[in-house]
C-alpha positions as CSV (number, residue, x, y, z in Angstrom):
1,X,107.6,118.6,97.4
2,X,106.0,117.0,94.4
3,X,103.3,118.5,92.2
4,X,101.2,115.3,92.7
5,X,100.7,116.4,96.3
6,X,99.4,119.8,95.3
7,X,95.7,120.4,94.9
8,X,96.4,122.6,91.8
9,X,97.7,119.8,89.6
10,X,95.8,118.0,87.0
11,X,96.6,114.7,85.2
12,X,95.6,114.7,81.6
13,X,95.8,112.2,78.8
14,X,99.0,112.5,76.7
15,X,98.9,109.5,74.5
16,X,101.7,109.1,71.9
17,X,100.3,109.7,68.4
18,X,102.9,107.3,66.9
19,X,103.1,104.4,69.4
20,X,100.1,102.4,70.4
21,X,102.0,100.9,73.3
22,X,102.1,104.4,74.9
23,X,98.4,105.3,74.4
24,X,98.0,105.4,78.2
25,X,100.7,108.1,78.7
26,X,99.7,111.1,80.8
27,X,100.9,114.6,81.6
28,X,100.8,116.7,84.7
29,X,99.8,120.4,84.3
30,X,99.6,123.2,86.9
31,X,96.2,124.9,87.0
32,X,97.8,128.0,88.5
33,X,100.0,128.6,85.5
34,X,98.2,129.4,82.3
35,X,99.9,129.2,78.9
36,X,98.9,129.5,75.3
37,X,97.8,126.1,73.9
38,X,99.5,124.9,70.7
39,X,96.5,123.4,68.9
40,X,98.5,122.5,65.9
41,X,100.8,120.2,67.8
42,X,100.3,116.4,67.5
43,X,100.9,116.0,71.2
44,X,97.9,116.3,73.5
45,X,99.7,118.0,76.4
46,X,100.6,120.9,74.1
47,X,96.8,121.5,73.7
48,X,96.4,122.3,77.4
49,X,95.8,125.8,78.5
50,X,98.0,125.2,81.6
51,X,101.8,124.9,81.8
52,X,103.1,121.4,81.8
53,X,105.1,120.0,84.7
54,X,105.7,116.6,83.0
55,X,104.6,115.1,79.7
56,X,104.7,111.7,78.0
57,X,104.7,110.0,81.4
58,X,104.0,106.3,82.0
59,X,101.3,106.2,84.6
60,X,103.5,104.3,87.1
61,X,106.2,107.0,86.8
62,X,104.0,109.9,87.4
63,X,105.3,110.8,90.9
64,X,108.9,110.4,89.9
65,X,108.5,112.7,86.9
66,X,106.5,115.4,88.7
67,X,109.1,117.0,90.9
68,X,108.1,120.6,91.7
69,X,109.7,122.9,89.0
70,X,111.5,126.1,89.8
71,X,108.8,128.2,88.2
72,X,106.2,126.9,90.7
73,X,103.9,129.8,91.6
74,X,103.6,128.6,95.2
């Protein structure tokens, strides 16, 4: 199984703050797994109120980097 196939995933912007070439990076978060956002972090995926499955992903690698984690609530 892959989180991309789950209706509870969300793809969010996760652009690299130091590398303009990676300004289209994305992250995958699980909307069933809340977490405390780290609003002081420079990385956008840390600002999410949902647990990250994958971060700093190139868009074409999204499926490959979104394998279902062991902590999956389903």
